[in-house]
Z-matrix of the N, CA and C atoms (Angstrom, degrees):
N
C 1 1.455
C 2 1.539 1 110.00
N 3 1.327 2 117.61 1 -45.82
C 4 1.457 3 121.39 2 -178.77
C 5 1.524 4 111.06 3 -64.51
N 6 1.327 5 117.72 4 -39.75
C 7 1.458 6 121.46 5 179.78
C 8 1.528 7 110.15 6 -63.59
N 9 1.331 8 117.59 7 -41.94
C 10 1.464 9 121.35 8 178.18
C 11 1.525 10 110.35 9 -63.63
N 12 1.327 11 117.08 10 -40.48
C 13 1.458 12 121.49 11 -179.98
C 14 1.529 13 110.67 12 -64.22
N 15 1.330 14 116.16 13 -44.17
C 16 1.464 15 120.83 14 178.55
C 17 1.531 16 110.01 15 -64.12
N 18 1.324 17 117.06 16 -40.64
C 19 1.466 18 120.91 17 177.03
C 20 1.518 19 111.51 18 -62.18
N 21 1.339 20 116.75 19 -41.88
C 22 1.458 21 121.28 20 178.08
C 23 1.530 22 110.51 21 -63.04
N 24 1.327 23 116.85 22 -43.16
C 25 1.459 24 120.69 23 177.67
C 26 1.533 25 111.00 24 -61.49
N 27 1.318 26 117.12 25 -39.94
C 28 1.466 27 120.67 26 179.30
C 29 1.527 28 110.85 27 -63.85
N 30 1.341 29 116.78 28 -42.48
C 31 1.464 30 120.80 29 179.14
C 32 1.525 31 110.20 30 -64.22
N 33 1.335 32 117.07 31 -44.66
C 34 1.461 33 120.75 32 178.84
C 35 1.522 34 111.06 33 -62.49
N 36 1.325 35 117.21 34 -40.82
C 37 1.459 36 120.90 35 178.37
C 38 1.527 37 110.90 36 -61.19
N 39 1.331 38 117.16 37 -43.39
C 40 1.468 39 120.80 38 178.55
C 41 1.521 40 110.75 39 -63.33
N 42 1.344 41 117.05 40 -42.00
C 43 1.468 42 120.45 41 179.65
C 44 1.522 43 110.70 42 -64.20
N 45 1.333 44 117.11 43 -41.82
C 46 1.460 45 120.08 44 178.40
C 47 1.523 46 111.05 45 -66.27
N 48 1.317 47 117.45 46 -37.96
C 49 1.460 48 120.67 47 178.35
C 50 1.519 49 110.79 48 -63.42
N 51 1.333 50 116.66 49 -42.77
C 52 1.466 51 120.65 50 178.31
C 53 1.517 52 110.47 51 -64.33
N 54 1.331 53 117.16 52 -44.62
C 55 1.469 54 121.00 53 179.87
C 56 1.524 55 110.39 54 -62.60
N 57 1.308 56 117.53 55 -42.46
C 58 1.459 57 121.31 56 179.71
C 59 1.530 58 110.42 57 -65.14
N 60 1.319 59 116.59 58 -38.41
C 61 1.455 60 120.85 59 -179.58
C 62 1.518 61 111.46 60 -63.21
N 63 1.344 62 117.61 61 -36.60
C 64 1.453 63 121.11 62 -176.44
C 65 1.526 64 112.62 63 -95.68
N 66 1.318 65 118.45 64 7.56
C 67 1.464 66 121.77 65 -174.43
C 68 1.518 67 113.70 66 -71.54
N 69 1.266 68 117.07 67 -144.26
C 70 1.464 69 128.98 68 -165.56
C 71 1.512 70 117.63 69 -33.24
N 72 1.284 71 118.62 70 -69.01
C 73 1.451 72 119.18 71 -170.89
C 74 1.520 73 110.43 72 -90.85
N 75 1.307 74 116.43 73 155.21
C 76 1.456 75 119.55 74 177.00
C 77 1.522 76 110.61 75 -59.35
N 78 1.314 77 115.28 76 136.66
C 79 1.456 78 120.50 77 -178.31
C 80 1.525 79 110.01 78 -103.00
N 81 1.322 80 117.81 79 134.01
C 82 1.455 81 119.82 80 178.15
C 83 1.527 82 111.19 81 -65.95
N 84 1.332 83 117.21 82 144.00
C 85 1.457 84 121.51 83 176.53
C 86 1.521 85 111.23 84 -112.64
N 87 1.321 86 117.37 85 1.22
C 88 1.449 87 120.79 86 176.89
C 89 1.514 88 113.66 87 92.48
N 90 1.317 89 118.71 88 -1.63
C 91 1.463 90 121.02 89 -178.69
C 92 1.525 91 109.94 90 -131.91
N 93 1.312 92 118.13 91 43.38
C 94 1.459 93 122.97 92 -178.69
C 95 1.524 94 112.17 93 54.78
N 96 1.325 95 116.72 94 35.55
C 97 1.454 96 121.83 95 176.12
C 98 1.523 97 108.20 96 -142.35
N 99 1.337 98 116.58 97 164.05
C 100 1.450 99 120.33 98 -179.95
C 101 1.520 100 110.40 99 -150.46
N 102 1.328 101 115.34 100 157.99
C 103 1.462 102 122.69 101 -178.84
C 104 1.516 103 109.06 102 -102.15
N 105 1.332 104 115.70 103 135.53
C 106 1.459 105 122.11 104 174.61
C 107 1.525 106 107.02 105 -124.82
N 108 1.327 107 116.29 106 130.68
C 109 1.456 108 121.58 107 -179.64
C 110 1.515 109 109.37 108 -120.42
N 111 1.324 110 116.21 109 138.55
C 112 1.457 111 120.54 110 177.68
C 113 1.516 112 111.19 111 169.86
N 114 1.325 113 115.77 112 -155.39
C 115 1.459 114 122.53 113 -179.10
C 116 1.519 115 109.49 114 -102.80
N 117 1.328 116 115.59 115 131.88
C 118 1.458 117 120.58 116 177.79
C 119 1.524 118 107.75 117 -66.74
N 120 1.326 119 115.89 118 112.28
C 121 1.457 120 122.09 119 -174.03
C 122 1.526 121 111.85 120 -95.73
N 123 1.323 122 116.31 121 -32.93
C 124 1.458 123 121.19 122 -176.64
C 125 1.521 124 108.28 123 -149.00
N 126 1.344 125 116.13 124 137.78
C 127 1.456 126 121.05 125 177.65
C 128 1.516 127 107.97 126 -145.46
N 129 1.326 128 116.30 127 115.05
C 130 1.460 129 121.88 128 -179.46
C 131 1.529 130 108.06 129 -126.48
N 132 1.334 131 115.21 130 94.62
C 133 1.460 132 119.72 131 -176.94
C 134 1.528 133 111.85 132 -69.30
N 135 1.342 134 117.82 133 -24.85
C 136 1.468 135 119.16 134 178.02
C 137 1.529 136 111.09 135 -69.78
N 138 1.331 137 116.49 136 -30.85
C 139 1.470 138 121.06 137 177.73
C 140 1.527 139 111.58 138 -98.60
N 141 1.347 140 116.07 139 -3.03
C 142 1.470 141 122.25 140 -179.95
C 143 1.529 142 111.61 141 56.16
N 144 1.349 143 115.31 142 47.10
C 145 1.459 144 119.67 143 -179.89
C 146 1.526 145 110.53 144 -146.91
N 147 1.317 146 114.42 145 168.53
C 148 1.451 147 120.03 146 178.27
C 149 1.513 148 110.86 147 -169.57
N 150 1.350 149 114.63 148 178.21
C 151 1.462 150 121.17 149 178.38
C 152 1.520 151 109.92 150 -141.86
N 153 1.309 152 114.55 151 145.91
C 154 1.464 153 122.29 152 174.93
C 155 1.523 154 107.40 153 -119.62
N 156 1.329 155 116.72 154 137.03
C 157 1.455 156 120.68 155 172.75
C 158 1.529 157 107.02 156 -105.79
N 159 1.332 158 115.28 157 119.81
C 160 1.461 159 119.80 158 179.74
C 161 1.521 160 109.16 159 -74.72
N 162 1.319 161 116.22 160 167.38
C 163 1.462 162 120.96 161 179.54
C 164 1.521 163 112.27 162 -68.45
N 165 1.318 164 116.87 163 -12.93
C 166 1.459 165 120.67 164 176.63
C 167 1.527 166 110.33 165 -99.28
N 168 1.366 167 115.20 166 19.81
C 169 1.470 168 123.42 167 173.72
C 170 1.527 169 114.47 168 67.50
N 171 1.301 170 117.95 169 22.82
C 172 1.466 171 121.06 170 175.12
C 173 1.526 172 108.14 171 -95.43
N 174 1.325 173 116.74 172 133.77
C 175 1.462 174 121.02 173 178.41
C 176 1.522 175 109.10 174 -97.90
N 177 1.330 176 115.81 175 129.12
C 178 1.460 177 122.20 176 179.96
C 179 1.528 178 107.85 177 -119.61
N 180 1.336 179 115.80 178 118.88
C 181 1.466 180 121.58 179 178.33
C 182 1.520 181 109.54 180 -88.08
N 183 1.334 182 116.01 181 150.15
C 184 1.458 183 120.60 182 178.38
C 185 1.524 184 109.92 183 -146.66
N 186 1.331 185 115.28 184 163.36
C 187 1.457 186 120.96 185 173.04
C 188 1.524 187 107.96 186 -112.65
N 189 1.311 188 114.99 187 158.09
C 190 1.462 189 120.99 188 -174.39
C 191 1.520 190 109.43 189 -111.68
N 192 1.303 191 115.24 190 125.59
C 193 1.464 192 121.58 191 177.47
C 194 1.529 193 109.68 192 -84.59
N 195 1.350 194 115.99 193 -41.68
C 196 1.458 195 121.77 194 -177.61
C 197 1.528 196 109.87 195 -135.01
N 198 1.338 197 117.99 196 115.92
C 199 1.464 198 120.79 197 -179.97
C 200 1.534 199 113.06 198 -61.29
N 201 1.339 200 116.73 199 -22.29
C 202 1.464 201 120.24 200 178.86
C 203 1.528 202 112.16 201 -61.10
N 204 1.340 203 117.22 202 -25.00
C 205 1.464 204 120.51 203 179.07
C 206 1.526 205 111.49 204 -62.26
N 207 1.337 206 117.24 205 -26.41
C 208 1.457 207 121.45 206 -176.02
C 209 1.534 208 112.68 207 -103.95
N 210 1.326 209 116.29 208 13.46
C 211 1.459 210 121.48 209 179.08
C 212 1.529 211 109.94 210 -59.44
N 213 1.319 212 115.77 211 126.34
C 214 1.461 213 120.64 212 178.62
C 215 1.518 214 114.52 213 84.28
N 216 1.324 215 118.60 214 -1.27
C 217 1.463 216 121.48 215 179.48
C 218 1.523 217 109.79 216 -103.13
N 219 1.320 218 115.69 217 151.10
C 220 1.457 219 120.08 218 178.02
C 221 1.522 220 109.54 219 -141.90
N 222 1.314 221 115.35 220 165.69
C 223 1.462 222 121.34 221 178.43
C 224 1.528 223 108.50 222 -56.14
N 225 1.330 224 114.88 223 137.96
C 226 1.465 225 120.85 224 -179.07
C 227 1.515 226 113.68 225 101.16
N 228 1.333 227 117.62 226 -13.78
C 229 1.469 228 121.34 227 178.83
C 230 1.523 229 110.39 228 -78.13
N 231 1.334 230 115.98 229 145.28
C 232 1.463 231 121.59 230 173.88
C 233 1.514 232 107.43 231 -84.16
N 234 1.326 233 116.26 232 125.93
C 235 1.462 234 121.08 233 -179.22
C 236 1.520 235 110.60 234 -139.77
N 237 1.298 236 114.21 235 164.79
C 238 1.466 237 121.99 236 169.14
C 239 1.520 238 105.16 237 -126.18
N 240 1.324 239 116.97 238 133.55
C 241 1.457 240 120.82 239 179.17
C 242 1.520 241 109.57 240 -122.68
N 243 1.305 242 115.01 241 145.28
C 244 1.457 243 122.14 242 173.00
C 245 1.516 244 106.09 243 -99.48
N 246 1.330 245 116.13 244 117.95
C 247 1.465 246 121.89 245 -179.28
C 248 1.522 247 109.98 246 -106.08
N 249 1.342 248 116.15 247 141.70
C 250 1.452 249 118.82 248 174.05
C 251 1.532 250 109.07 249 -81.85
N 252 1.320 251 116.96 250 -178.18
C 253 1.462 252 120.75 251 -175.85
C 254 1.526 253 113.28 252 -68.18
N 255 1.335 254 117.74 253 -9.51
C 256 1.464 255 121.52 254 177.45
C 257 1.530 256 112.20 255 -103.28
N 258 1.339 257 116.68 256 7.09
C 259 1.460 258 120.83 257 178.21
C 260 1.515 259 114.35 258 80.56
N 261 1.342 260 117.16 259 16.51
C 262 1.459 261 120.58 260 176.49
C 263 1.518 262 109.74 261 -92.68
N 264 1.342 263 115.23 262 141.03
C 265 1.458 264 120.80 263 179.54
C 266 1.525 265 109.55 264 -73.29
N 267 1.337 266 114.60 265 127.05
C 268 1.456 267 121.71 266 178.39
C 269 1.527 268 109.70 267 -101.25
N 270 1.348 269 116.54 268 -35.05
C 271 1.457 270 121.97 269 -176.70
C 272 1.523 271 108.54 270 -150.88
N 273 1.341 272 116.60 271 145.60
C 274 1.462 273 122.50 272 177.57
C 275 1.517 274 108.60 273 -125.47
N 276 1.346 275 115.85 274 134.52
C 277 1.455 276 121.01 275 177.29
C 278 1.520 277 108.57 276 -131.11
N 279 1.344 278 117.14 277 132.04
C 280 1.462 279 119.41 278 173.57
C 281 1.515 280 107.27 279 -75.14
N 282 1.323 281 116.19 280 143.81
C 283 1.456 282 120.89 281 179.27
C 284 1.514 283 109.78 282 -139.73
N 285 1.329 284 116.49 283 147.45
C 286 1.462 285 119.96 284 179.96
C 287 1.522 286 111.84 285 -118.45
N 288 1.319 287 117.72 286 -8.96
C 289 1.468 288 121.09 287 -179.45
C 290 1.528 289 108.89 288 -81.28
N 291 1.347 290 117.82 289 120.31
C 292 1.461 291 119.04 290 179.30
C 293 1.514 292 111.28 291 -70.68
N 294 1.318 293 114.76 292 147.71
C 295 1.455 294 120.88 293 175.97
C 296 1.523 295 108.30 294 -79.89
N 297 1.309 296 116.25 295 144.46
C 298 1.460 297 121.57 296 177.71
C 299 1.517 298 109.36 297 -119.49
N 300 1.337 299 117.16 298 142.91
C 301 1.473 300 118.34 299 176.55
C 302 1.522 301 109.49 300 -67.09
N 303 1.332 302 116.84 301 154.56
C 304 1.456 303 119.50 302 178.30
C 305 1.533 304 110.22 303 -60.99
N 306 1.329 305 116.88 304 145.78
C 307 1.463 306 119.72 305 179.10
C 308 1.539 307 110.76 306 -61.98
N 309 1.321 308 114.66 307 144.58
C 310 1.472 309 118.83 308 178.53
C 311 1.506 310 109.37 309 -72.39
N 312 1.305 311 115.08 310 140.29
C 313 1.475 312 120.58 311 -178.40
C 314 1.504 313 111.21 312 -81.96
């Protein structure tokens, strides 16, 4: 029983670490790009732009290189986007895991 509990705690810790890593601010990926995760707040394919609101209430604006990346997505969906150094979306991934703020010290 104790081993299972410790294993469960380890899994939860890893999930929280991943969520914290992808939270509020764009995270560097080492190639002049970063990942932003949150809720699609605005999507205007005619202007090739949009906005994501992170779970920490930060709004991140982006531009769209290819409208096909957003096929089947609508405002209100949870997504993660890979942005290049100019704020253009390179990749879009749907996500269902909510972001959590970092634990208070």
